[in-house]
PyMOL Python script that loads the backbone (N, CA, C, O; Angstrom):
from pymol import cmd

cmd.read_pdbstr("""\
ATOM      1  N   MET A   1       0.849  -1.183   0.000  1.00  0.00           N
ATOM      2  CA  MET A   1       0.000   0.000   0.000  1.00  0.00           C
ATOM      3  C   MET A   1       0.887   1.236   0.000  1.00  0.00           C
ATOM      4  O   MET A   1       1.823   1.336   0.793  1.00  0.00           O
ATOM      5  N   GLU A   2       0.599   2.146  -0.862  1.00  0.00           N
ATOM      6  CA  GLU A   2       1.341   3.398  -0.926  1.00  0.00           C
ATOM      7  C   GLU A   2       0.557   4.495  -0.220  1.00  0.00           C
ATOM      8  O   GLU A   2      -0.632   4.343   0.058  1.00  0.00           O
ATOM      9  N   THR A   3       1.234   5.593   0.064  1.00  0.00           N
ATOM     10  CA  THR A   3       0.604   6.711   0.753  1.00  0.00           C
ATOM     11  C   THR A   3      -0.606   7.224  -0.013  1.00  0.00           C
ATOM     12  O   THR A   3      -1.533   7.752   0.600  1.00  0.00           O
ATOM     13  N   GLU A   4      -0.625   7.082  -1.358  1.00  0.00           N
ATOM     14  CA  GLU A   4      -1.761   7.534  -2.141  1.00  0.00           C
ATOM     15  C   GLU A   4      -3.047   6.809  -1.741  1.00  0.00           C
ATOM     16  O   GLU A   4      -4.143   7.302  -2.010  1.00  0.00           O
ATOM     17  N   ASP A   5      -2.925   5.653  -1.106  1.00  0.00           N
ATOM     18  CA  ASP A   5      -4.095   4.897  -0.693  1.00  0.00           C
ATOM     19  C   ASP A   5      -4.720   5.444   0.586  1.00  0.00           C
ATOM     20  O   ASP A   5      -5.762   4.953   1.020  1.00  0.00           O
ATOM     21  N   LEU A   6      -4.104   6.445   1.192  1.00  0.00           N
ATOM     22  CA  LEU A   6      -4.674   7.084   2.372  1.00  0.00           C
ATOM     23  C   LEU A   6      -5.733   8.080   1.924  1.00  0.00           C
ATOM     24  O   LEU A   6      -5.626   8.668   0.848  1.00  0.00           O
ATOM     25  N   SER A   7      -6.740   8.265   2.738  1.00  0.00           N
ATOM     26  CA  SER A   7      -7.749   9.270   2.430  1.00  0.00           C
ATOM     27  C   SER A   7      -7.152  10.661   2.631  1.00  0.00           C
ATOM     28  O   SER A   7      -6.133  10.810   3.305  1.00  0.00           O
ATOM     29  N   ASN A   8      -7.777  11.661   2.058  1.00  0.00           N
ATOM     30  CA  ASN A   8      -7.295  13.032   2.245  1.00  0.00           C
ATOM     31  C   ASN A   8      -7.286  13.402   3.721  1.00  0.00           C
ATOM     32  O   ASN A   8      -6.369  14.074   4.193  1.00  0.00           O
ATOM     33  N   LYS A   9      -8.304  12.966   4.444  1.00  0.00           N
ATOM     34  CA  LYS A   9      -8.384  13.231   5.887  1.00  0.00           C
ATOM     35  C   LYS A   9      -7.186  12.623   6.606  1.00  0.00           C
ATOM     36  O   LYS A   9      -6.590  13.271   7.466  1.00  0.00           O
ATOM     37  N   GLN A  10      -6.828  11.391   6.269  1.00  0.00           N
ATOM     38  CA  GLN A  10      -5.694  10.726   6.909  1.00  0.00           C
ATOM     39  C   GLN A  10      -4.382  11.433   6.577  1.00  0.00           C
ATOM     40  O   GLN A  10      -3.504  11.544   7.433  1.00  0.00           O
ATOM     41  N   LYS A  11      -4.245  11.907   5.348  1.00  0.00           N
ATOM     42  CA  LYS A  11      -3.037  12.639   4.966  1.00  0.00           C
ATOM     43  C   LYS A  11      -2.901  13.924   5.783  1.00  0.00           C
ATOM     44  O   LYS A  11      -1.812  14.245   6.260  1.00  0.00           O
ATOM     45  N   ILE A  12      -3.990  14.650   5.942  1.00  0.00           N
ATOM     46  CA  ILE A  12      -3.968  15.904   6.707  1.00  0.00           C
ATOM     47  C   ILE A  12      -3.634  15.623   8.169  1.00  0.00           C
ATOM     48  O   ILE A  12      -2.810  16.321   8.760  1.00  0.00           O
ATOM     49  N   ILE A  13      -4.264  14.611   8.754  1.00  0.00           N
ATOM     50  CA  ILE A  13      -4.013  14.256  10.152  1.00  0.00           C
ATOM     51  C   ILE A  13      -2.559  13.832  10.338  1.00  0.00           C
ATOM     52  O   ILE A  13      -1.930  14.198  11.331  1.00  0.00           O
ATOM     53  N   LYS A  14      -2.024  13.065   9.395  1.00  0.00           N
ATOM     54  CA  LYS A  14      -0.626  12.613   9.485  1.00  0.00           C
ATOM     55  C   LYS A  14       0.326  13.810   9.529  1.00  0.00           C
ATOM     56  O   LYS A  14       1.260  13.833  10.330  1.00  0.00           O
ATOM     57  N   VAL A  15       0.092  14.794   8.676  1.00  0.00           N
ATOM     58  CA  VAL A  15       0.938  15.987   8.656  1.00  0.00           C
ATOM     59  C   VAL A  15       0.768  16.780   9.948  1.00  0.00           C
ATOM     60  O   VAL A  15       1.752  17.221  10.540  1.00  0.00           O
ATOM     61  N   ALA A  16      -0.478  16.963  10.387  1.00  0.00           N
ATOM     62  CA  ALA A  16      -0.729  17.719  11.622  1.00  0.00           C
ATOM     63  C   ALA A  16      -0.050  17.053  12.812  1.00  0.00           C
ATOM     64  O   ALA A  16       0.576  17.731  13.626  1.00  0.00           O
ATOM     65  N   ASN A  17      -0.165  15.740  12.920  1.00  0.00           N
ATOM     66  CA  ASN A  17       0.461  15.028  14.039  1.00  0.00           C
ATOM     67  C   ASN A  17       1.982  15.108  13.985  1.00  0.00           C
ATOM     68  O   ASN A  17       2.633  15.156  15.028  1.00  0.00           O
ATOM     69  N   SER A  18       2.552  15.123  12.794  1.00  0.00           N
ATOM     70  CA  SER A  18       4.006  15.181  12.690  1.00  0.00           C
ATOM     71  C   SER A  18       4.559  16.529  13.137  1.00  0.00           C
ATOM     72  O   SER A  18       5.740  16.631  13.470  1.00  0.00           O
ATOM     73  N   LYS A  19       3.732  17.553  13.148  1.00  0.00           N
ATOM     74  CA  LYS A  19       4.160  18.899  13.545  1.00  0.00           C
ATOM     75  C   LYS A  19       4.017  19.143  15.050  1.00  0.00           C
ATOM     76  O   LYS A  19       4.478  20.167  15.554  1.00  0.00           O
ATOM     77  N   ARG A  20       3.385  18.215  15.767  1.00  0.00           N
ATOM     78  CA  ARG A  20       3.135  18.407  17.194  1.00  0.00           C
ATOM     79  C   ARG A  20       4.431  18.377  17.986  1.00  0.00           C
ATOM     80  O   ARG A  20       5.340  17.610  17.670  1.00  0.00           O
ATOM     81  N   LYS A  21       4.515  19.202  19.003  1.00  0.00           N
ATOM     82  CA  LYS A  21       5.699  19.238  19.873  1.00  0.00           C
ATOM     83  C   LYS A  21       5.413  18.600  21.234  1.00  0.00           C
ATOM     84  O   LYS A  21       6.320  18.428  22.048  1.00  0.00           O
ATOM     85  N   ASP A  22       4.139  18.250  21.473  1.00  0.00           N
ATOM     86  CA  ASP A  22       3.768  17.611  22.734  1.00  0.00           C
ATOM     87  C   ASP A  22       3.305  16.182  22.449  1.00  0.00           C
ATOM     88  O   ASP A  22       3.451  15.699  21.327  1.00  0.00           O
ATOM     89  N   ASN A  23       2.764  15.525  23.424  1.00  0.00           N
ATOM     90  CA  ASN A  23       2.327  14.141  23.251  1.00  0.00           C
ATOM     91  C   ASN A  23       0.861  14.015  22.856  1.00  0.00           C
ATOM     92  O   ASN A  23       0.297  12.921  22.905  1.00  0.00           O
ATOM     93  N   LEU A  24       0.244  15.118  22.468  1.00  0.00           N
ATOM     94  CA  LEU A  24      -1.147  15.083  22.033  1.00  0.00           C
ATOM     95  C   LEU A  24      -1.188  14.902  20.525  1.00  0.00           C
ATOM     96  O   LEU A  24      -0.389  15.503  19.806  1.00  0.00           O
ATOM     97  N   PHE A  25      -2.112  14.080  20.039  1.00  0.00           N
ATOM     98  CA  PHE A  25      -2.237  13.865  18.608  1.00  0.00           C
ATOM     99  C   PHE A  25      -3.682  13.559  18.260  1.00  0.00           C
ATOM    100  O   PHE A  25      -4.492  13.244  19.132  1.00  0.00           O
ATOM    101  N   ILE A  26      -3.996  13.656  16.978  1.00  0.00           N
ATOM    102  CA  ILE A  26      -5.339  13.379  16.484  1.00  0.00           C
ATOM    103  C   ILE A  26      -5.407  11.903  16.119  1.00  0.00           C
ATOM    104  O   ILE A  26      -4.510  11.389  15.452  1.00  0.00           O
ATOM    105  N   VAL A  27      -6.449  11.226  16.544  1.00  0.00           N
ATOM    106  CA  VAL A  27      -6.637   9.814  16.234  1.00  0.00           C
ATOM    107  C   VAL A  27      -7.126   9.678  14.797  1.00  0.00           C
ATOM    108  O   VAL A  27      -8.038  10.393  14.380  1.00  0.00           O
ATOM    109  N   SER A  28      -6.533   8.776  14.047  1.00  0.00           N
ATOM    110  CA  SER A  28      -6.903   8.528  12.658  1.00  0.00           C
ATOM    111  C   SER A  28      -6.971   7.019  12.446  1.00  0.00           C
ATOM    112  O   SER A  28      -5.946   6.363  12.260  1.00  0.00           O
ATOM    113  N   LYS A  29      -8.163   6.486  12.474  1.00  0.00           N
ATOM    114  CA  LYS A  29      -8.355   5.038  12.342  1.00  0.00           C
ATOM    115  C   LYS A  29      -8.420   4.615  10.879  1.00  0.00           C
ATOM    116  O   LYS A  29      -8.563   5.443   9.980  1.00  0.00           O
ATOM    117  N   ILE A  30      -8.315   3.327  10.668  1.00  0.00           N
ATOM    118  CA  ILE A  30      -8.469   2.734   9.342  1.00  0.00           C
ATOM    119  C   ILE A  30      -9.878   3.030   8.827  1.00  0.00           C
ATOM    120  O   ILE A  30     -10.833   3.097   9.600  1.00  0.00           O
ATOM    121  N   GLU A  31      -9.989   3.206   7.516  1.00  0.00           N
ATOM    122  CA  GLU A  31     -11.282   3.451   6.898  1.00  0.00           C
ATOM    123  C   GLU A  31     -11.676   2.244   6.056  1.00  0.00           C
ATOM    124  O   GLU A  31     -10.832   1.421   5.702  1.00  0.00           O
ATOM    125  N   GLU A  32     -12.936   2.147   5.746  1.00  0.00           N
ATOM    126  CA  GLU A  32     -13.462   0.998   5.009  1.00  0.00           C
ATOM    127  C   GLU A  32     -12.716   0.794   3.693  1.00  0.00           C
ATOM    128  O   GLU A  32     -12.501   1.735   2.929  1.00  0.00           O
ATOM    129  N   GLY A  33     -12.330  -0.450   3.448  1.00  0.00           N
ATOM    130  CA  GLY A  33     -11.660  -0.805   2.203  1.00  0.00           C
ATOM    131  C   GLY A  33     -10.146  -0.684   2.222  1.00  0.00           C
ATOM    132  O   GLY A  33      -9.488  -1.068   1.255  1.00  0.00           O
ATOM    133  N   GLN A  34      -9.578  -0.157   3.303  1.00  0.00           N
ATOM    134  CA  GLN A  34      -8.125  -0.022   3.365  1.00  0.00           C
ATOM    135  C   GLN A  34      -7.494  -1.297   3.902  1.00  0.00           C
ATOM    136  O   GLN A  34      -8.102  -2.031   4.682  1.00  0.00           O
ATOM    137  N   GLN A  35      -6.262  -1.545   3.471  1.00  0.00           N
ATOM    138  CA  GLN A  35      -5.532  -2.735   3.886  1.00  0.00           C
ATOM    139  C   GLN A  35      -5.295  -2.701   5.388  1.00  0.00           C
ATOM    140  O   GLN A  35      -4.861  -1.688   5.936  1.00  0.00           O
ATOM    141  N   LYS A  36      -5.588  -3.832   6.055  1.00  0.00           N
ATOM    142  CA  LYS A  36      -5.348  -3.863   7.500  1.00  0.00           C
ATOM    143  C   LYS A  36      -4.228  -4.809   7.894  1.00  0.00           C
ATOM    144  O   LYS A  36      -3.589  -4.596   8.924  1.00  0.00           O
ATOM    145  N   ILE A  37      -3.968  -5.850   7.107  1.00  0.00           N
ATOM    146  CA  ILE A  37      -2.917  -6.810   7.424  1.00  0.00           C
ATOM    147  C   ILE A  37      -1.703  -6.536   6.542  1.00  0.00           C
ATOM    148  O   ILE A  37      -1.818  -6.498   5.316  1.00  0.00           O
ATOM    149  N   PHE A  38      -0.547  -6.346   7.161  1.00  0.00           N
ATOM    150  CA  PHE A  38       0.716  -6.125   6.472  1.00  0.00           C
ATOM    151  C   PHE A  38       1.662  -7.249   6.884  1.00  0.00           C
ATOM    152  O   PHE A  38       1.788  -7.549   8.071  1.00  0.00           O
ATOM    153  N   ILE A  39       2.326  -7.871   5.914  1.00  0.00           N
ATOM    154  CA  ILE A  39       3.215  -8.994   6.181  1.00  0.00           C
ATOM    155  C   ILE A  39       4.657  -8.539   5.963  1.00  0.00           C
ATOM    156  O   ILE A  39       5.002  -8.023   4.900  1.00  0.00           O
ATOM    157  N   CYS A  40       5.485  -8.736   6.974  1.00  0.00           N
ATOM    158  CA  CYS A  40       6.895  -8.341   6.908  1.00  0.00           C
ATOM    159  C   CYS A  40       7.605  -9.133   5.812  1.00  0.00           C
ATOM    160  O   CYS A  40       7.503 -10.358   5.750  1.00  0.00           O
ATOM    161  N   ASN A  41       8.320  -8.420   4.954  1.00  0.00           N
ATOM    162  CA  ASN A  41       9.069  -9.060   3.857  1.00  0.00           C
ATOM    163  C   ASN A  41      10.196  -9.948   4.360  1.00  0.00           C
ATOM    164  O   ASN A  41      10.625 -10.855   3.647  1.00  0.00           O
ATOM    165  N   ASP A  42      10.685  -9.707   5.573  1.00  0.00           N
ATOM    166  CA  ASP A  42      11.821 -10.477   6.088  1.00  0.00           C
ATOM    167  C   ASP A  42      11.402 -11.655   6.960  1.00  0.00           C
ATOM    168  O   ASP A  42      11.796 -12.791   6.697  1.00  0.00           O
ATOM    169  N   CYS A  43      10.602 -11.393   7.998  1.00  0.00           N
ATOM    170  CA  CYS A  43      10.265 -12.473   8.936  1.00  0.00           C
ATOM    171  C   CYS A  43       8.922 -13.140   8.627  1.00  0.00           C
ATOM    172  O   CYS A  43       8.630 -14.213   9.156  1.00  0.00           O
ATOM    173  N   GLY A  44       8.105 -12.515   7.774  1.00  0.00           N
ATOM    174  CA  GLY A  44       6.832 -13.113   7.379  1.00  0.00           C
ATOM    175  C   GLY A  44       5.717 -12.984   8.396  1.00  0.00           C
ATOM    176  O   GLY A  44       4.636 -13.539   8.199  1.00  0.00           O
ATOM    177  N   VAL A  45       5.959 -12.260   9.485  1.00  0.00           N
ATOM    178  CA  VAL A  45       4.940 -12.098  10.516  1.00  0.00           C
ATOM    179  C   VAL A  45       3.902 -11.069  10.063  1.00  0.00           C
ATOM    180  O   VAL A  45       4.245 -10.022   9.515  1.00  0.00           O
ATOM    181  N   GLU A  46       2.637 -11.386  10.301  1.00  0.00           N
ATOM    182  CA  GLU A  46       1.553 -10.475   9.937  1.00  0.00           C
ATOM    183  C   GLU A  46       1.371  -9.407  11.003  1.00  0.00           C
ATOM    184  O   GLU A  46       1.404  -9.699  12.199  1.00  0.00           O
ATOM    185  N   ARG A  47       1.182  -8.180  10.568  1.00  0.00           N
ATOM    186  CA  ARG A  47       0.896  -7.054  11.461  1.00  0.00           C
ATOM    187  C   ARG A  47      -0.485  -6.541  11.114  1.00  0.00           C
ATOM    188  O   ARG A  47      -0.786  -6.300   9.945  1.00  0.00           O
ATOM    189  N   ASP A  48      -1.332  -6.371  12.128  1.00  0.00           N
ATOM    190  CA  ASP A  48      -2.698  -5.895  11.939  1.00  0.00           C
ATOM    191  C   ASP A  48      -2.753  -4.418  12.314  1.00  0.00           C
ATOM    192  O   ASP A  48      -2.614  -4.069  13.486  1.00  0.00           O
ATOM    193  N   PHE A  49      -2.956  -3.552  11.330  1.00  0.00           N
ATOM    194  CA  PHE A  49      -3.002  -2.110  11.550  1.00  0.00           C
ATOM    195  C   PHE A  49      -4.413  -1.605  11.823  1.00  0.00           C
ATOM    196  O   PHE A  49      -4.616  -0.397  11.944  1.00  0.00           O
ATOM    197  N   SER A  50      -5.387  -2.497  11.924  1.00  0.00           N
ATOM    198  CA  SER A  50      -6.776  -2.057  12.092  1.00  0.00           C
ATOM    199  C   SER A  50      -7.018  -1.365  13.427  1.00  0.00           C
ATOM    200  O   SER A  50      -7.982  -0.610  13.556  1.00  0.00           O
ATOM    201  N   GLU A  51      -6.176  -1.599  14.415  1.00  0.00           N
ATOM    202  CA  GLU A  51      -6.338  -0.961  15.719  1.00  0.00           C
ATOM    203  C   GLU A  51      -5.354   0.189  15.925  1.00  0.00           C
ATOM    204  O   GLU A  51      -5.291   0.760  17.013  1.00  0.00           O
ATOM    205  N   SER A  52      -4.590   0.531  14.898  1.00  0.00           N
ATOM    206  CA  SER A  52      -3.625   1.623  14.998  1.00  0.00           C
ATOM    207  C   SER A  52      -4.348   2.933  15.267  1.00  0.00           C
ATOM    208  O   SER A  52      -5.363   3.218  14.632  1.00  0.00           O
ATOM    209  N   VAL A  53      -3.840   3.737  16.204  1.00  0.00           N
ATOM    210  CA  VAL A  53      -4.473   5.025  16.512  1.00  0.00           C
ATOM    211  C   VAL A  53      -4.119   6.078  15.473  1.00  0.00           C
ATOM    212  O   VAL A  53      -4.794   7.104  15.388  1.00  0.00           O
ATOM    213  N   GLU A  54      -3.073   5.849  14.677  1.00  0.00           N
ATOM    214  CA  GLU A  54      -2.742   6.770  13.587  1.00  0.00           C
ATOM    215  C   GLU A  54      -2.374   5.927  12.377  1.00  0.00           C
ATOM    216  O   GLU A  54      -1.201   5.706  12.077  1.00  0.00           O
ATOM    217  N   TYR A  55      -3.411   5.464  11.692  1.00  0.00           N
ATOM    218  CA  TYR A  55      -3.254   4.553  10.567  1.00  0.00           C
ATOM    219  C   TYR A  55      -2.346   5.143   9.486  1.00  0.00           C
ATOM    220  O   TYR A  55      -1.478   4.443   8.963  1.00  0.00           O
ATOM    221  N   GLY A  56      -2.531   6.402   9.150  1.00  0.00           N
ATOM    222  CA  GLY A  56      -1.732   7.032   8.097  1.00  0.00           C
ATOM    223  C   GLY A  56      -0.250   6.990   8.392  1.00  0.00           C
ATOM    224  O   GLY A  56       0.548   6.667   7.511  1.00  0.00           O
ATOM    225  N   ALA A  57       0.132   7.310   9.613  1.00  0.00           N
ATOM    226  CA  ALA A  57       1.542   7.282   9.996  1.00  0.00           C
ATOM    227  C   ALA A  57       2.076   5.849  10.016  1.00  0.00           C
ATOM    228  O   ALA A  57       3.209   5.603   9.603  1.00  0.00           O
ATOM    229  N   ALA A  58       1.265   4.907  10.494  1.00  0.00           N
ATOM    230  CA  ALA A  58       1.697   3.507  10.552  1.00  0.00           C
ATOM    231  C   ALA A  58       1.996   2.980   9.154  1.00  0.00           C
ATOM    232  O   ALA A  58       3.011   2.314   8.947  1.00  0.00           O
ATOM    233  N   VAL A  59       1.131   3.268   8.204  1.00  0.00           N
ATOM    234  CA  VAL A  59       1.331   2.810   6.829  1.00  0.00           C
ATOM    235  C   VAL A  59       2.538   3.503   6.212  1.00  0.00           C
ATOM    236  O   VAL A  59       3.332   2.862   5.524  1.00  0.00           O
ATOM    237  N   SER A  60       2.683   4.786   6.446  1.00  0.00           N
ATOM    238  CA  SER A  60       3.820   5.530   5.890  1.00  0.00           C
ATOM    239  C   SER A  60       5.145   4.992   6.420  1.00  0.00           C
ATOM    240  O   SER A  60       6.096   4.833   5.655  1.00  0.00           O
ATOM    241  N   MET A  61       5.219   4.712   7.714  1.00  0.00           N
ATOM    242  CA  MET A  61       6.451   4.190   8.295  1.00  0.00           C
ATOM    243  C   MET A  61       6.742   2.788   7.770  1.00  0.00           C
ATOM    244  O   MET A  61       7.899   2.438   7.537  1.00  0.00           O
ATOM    245  N   TRP A  62       5.696   1.986   7.586  1.00  0.00           N
ATOM    246  CA  TRP A  62       5.869   0.645   7.008  1.00  0.00           C
ATOM    247  C   TRP A  62       6.511   0.764   5.636  1.00  0.00           C
ATOM    248  O   TRP A  62       7.443   0.028   5.310  1.00  0.00           O
ATOM    249  N   ASN A  63       6.010   1.692   4.836  1.00  0.00           N
ATOM    250  CA  ASN A  63       6.555   1.903   3.493  1.00  0.00           C
ATOM    251  C   ASN A  63       7.989   2.424   3.547  1.00  0.00           C
ATOM    252  O   ASN A  63       8.820   2.021   2.733  1.00  0.00           O
ATOM    253  N   GLN A  64       8.290   3.314   4.496  1.00  0.00           N
ATOM    254  CA  GLN A  64       9.652   3.847   4.628  1.00  0.00           C
ATOM    255  C   GLN A  64      10.646   2.766   5.020  1.00  0.00           C
ATOM    256  O   GLN A  64      11.824   2.842   4.668  1.00  0.00           O
ATOM    257  N   ARG A  65      10.175   1.758   5.746  1.00  0.00           N
ATOM    258  CA  ARG A  65      11.053   0.645   6.128  1.00  0.00           C
ATOM    259  C   ARG A  65      11.113  -0.419   5.035  1.00  0.00           C
ATOM    260  O   ARG A  65      11.730  -1.467   5.229  1.00  0.00           O
ATOM    261  N   GLY A  66      10.486  -0.168   3.900  1.00  0.00           N
ATOM    262  CA  GLY A  66      10.545  -1.111   2.784  1.00  0.00           C
ATOM    263  C   GLY A  66       9.724  -2.363   3.008  1.00  0.00           C
ATOM    264  O   GLY A  66      10.075  -3.432   2.508  1.00  0.00           O
ATOM    265  N   GLY A  67       8.628  -2.245   3.757  1.00  0.00           N
ATOM    266  CA  GLY A  67       7.751  -3.393   3.981  1.00  0.00           C
ATOM    267  C   GLY A  67       8.253  -4.348   5.042  1.00  0.00           C
ATOM    268  O   GLY A  67       7.918  -5.533   5.028  1.00  0.00           O
ATOM    269  N   THR A  68       9.062  -3.836   5.970  1.00  0.00           N
ATOM    270  CA  THR A  68       9.555  -4.683   7.057  1.00  0.00           C
ATOM    271  C   THR A  68       9.085  -4.131   8.401  1.00  0.00           C
ATOM    272  O   THR A  68       8.777  -2.946   8.531  1.00  0.00           O
ATOM    273  N   CYS A  69       9.038  -5.009   9.388  1.00  0.00           N
ATOM    274  CA  CYS A  69       8.653  -4.602  10.736  1.00  0.00           C
ATOM    275  C   CYS A  69       9.818  -3.856  11.392  1.00  0.00           C
ATOM    276  O   CYS A  69      10.933  -3.855  10.870  1.00  0.00           O
ATOM    277  N   VAL A  70       9.560  -3.237  12.512  1.00  0.00           N
ATOM    278  CA  VAL A  70      10.581  -2.467  13.216  1.00  0.00           C
ATOM    279  C   VAL A  70      11.777  -3.348  13.584  1.00  0.00           C
ATOM    280  O   VAL A  70      12.927  -2.943  13.417  1.00  0.00           O
ATOM    281  N   GLY A  71      11.501  -4.540  14.079  1.00  0.00           N
ATOM    282  CA  GLY A  71      12.573  -5.437  14.507  1.00  0.00           C
ATOM    283  C   GLY A  71      13.489  -5.846  13.373  1.00  0.00           C
ATOM    284  O   GLY A  71      14.710  -5.805  13.521  1.00  0.00           O
ATOM    285  N   CYS A  72      12.923  -6.238  12.245  1.00  0.00           N
ATOM    286  CA  CYS A  72      13.731  -6.655  11.092  1.00  0.00           C
ATOM    287  C   CYS A  72      14.497  -5.476  10.513  1.00  0.00           C
ATOM    288  O   CYS A  72      15.646  -5.621  10.094  1.00  0.00           O
ATOM    289  N   TYR A  73      13.863  -4.307  10.488  1.00  0.00           N
ATOM    290  CA  TYR A  73      14.549  -3.118   9.975  1.00  0.00           C
ATOM    291  C   TYR A  73      15.767  -2.796  10.852  1.00  0.00           C
ATOM    292  O   TYR A  73      16.834  -2.445  10.348  1.00  0.00           O
ATOM    293  N   TYR A  74      15.589  -2.920  12.165  1.00  0.00           N
ATOM    294  CA  TYR A  74      16.694  -2.656  13.092  1.00  0.00           C
ATOM    295  C   TYR A  74      17.831  -3.667  12.890  1.00  0.00           C
ATOM    296  O   TYR A  74      19.006  -3.301  12.913  1.00  0.00           O
ATOM    297  N   LYS A  75      17.474  -4.922  12.697  1.00  0.00           N
ATOM    298  CA  LYS A  75      18.509  -5.946  12.483  1.00  0.00           C
ATOM    299  C   LYS A  75      19.313  -5.661  11.224  1.00  0.00           C
ATOM    300  O   LYS A  75      20.525  -5.877  11.200  1.00  0.00           O
ATOM    301  N   LYS A  76      18.648  -5.176  10.174  1.00  0.00           N
ATOM    302  CA  LYS A  76      19.330  -4.900   8.910  1.00  0.00           C
ATOM    303  C   LYS A  76      20.144  -3.610   8.944  1.00  0.00           C
ATOM    304  O   LYS A  76      21.235  -3.553   8.375  1.00  0.00           O
ATOM    305  N   THR A  77      19.625  -2.574   9.604  1.00  0.00           N
ATOM    306  CA  THR A  77      20.246  -1.258   9.502  1.00  0.00           C
ATOM    307  C   THR A  77      20.872  -0.741  10.798  1.00  0.00           C
ATOM    308  O   THR A  77      21.738   0.133  10.767  1.00  0.00           O
ATOM    309  N   GLY A  78      20.432  -1.282  11.936  1.00  0.00           N
ATOM    310  CA  GLY A  78      20.900  -0.781  13.217  1.00  0.00           C
ATOM    311  C   GLY A  78      20.177   0.492  13.626  1.00  0.00           C
ATOM    312  O   GLY A  78      20.532   1.102  14.634  1.00  0.00           O
ATOM    313  N   GLU A  79      19.167   0.905  12.863  1.00  0.00           N
ATOM    314  CA  GLU A  79      18.395   2.110  13.159  1.00  0.00           C
ATOM    315  C   GLU A  79      16.981   1.750  13.593  1.00  0.00           C
ATOM    316  O   GLU A  79      16.388   0.788  13.106  1.00  0.00           O
ATOM    317  N   MET A  80      16.457   2.541  14.514  1.00  0.00           N
ATOM    318  CA  MET A  80      15.063   2.392  14.927  1.00  0.00           C
ATOM    319  C   MET A  80      14.243   3.384  14.128  1.00  0.00           C
ATOM    320  O   MET A  80      14.459   4.590  14.246  1.00  0.00           O
ATOM    321  N   LEU A  81      13.312   2.911  13.321  1.00  0.00           N
ATOM    322  CA  LEU A  81      12.473   3.766  12.506  1.00  0.00           C
ATOM    323  C   LEU A  81      11.025   3.413  12.781  1.00  0.00           C
ATOM    324  O   LEU A  81      10.491   2.443  12.242  1.00  0.00           O
ATOM    325  N   TYR A  82      10.385   4.231  13.647  1.00  0.00           N
ATOM    326  CA  TYR A  82       8.987   4.001  14.013  1.00  0.00           C
ATOM    327  C   TYR A  82       8.074   4.766  13.106  1.00  0.00           C
ATOM    328  O   TYR A  82       6.854   4.700  13.257  1.00  0.00           O
TER     329      TYR A  82
END
""", "prot")
cmd.dss("prot")
cmd.show_as("cartoon", "prot")
cmd.util.cbc("prot")
cmd.orient("prot")
């Protein structure tokens, strides 16, 4: 899933949340028809994003890690990318 698959509302919320300097953020849940299960390209474990409080950011970070989970990305790069 690419970022283009996010709704306009989710894109706006993702940008607004990224600009926050405190721990408050806007909740952005999955919308009907969007992908909820993501499978890590490295370990094959399924991740369910349907309960994510910021679906847009979760999908964007998944894409930035090249379709891998946080753990596998860290093993490959030594960097934590949430």
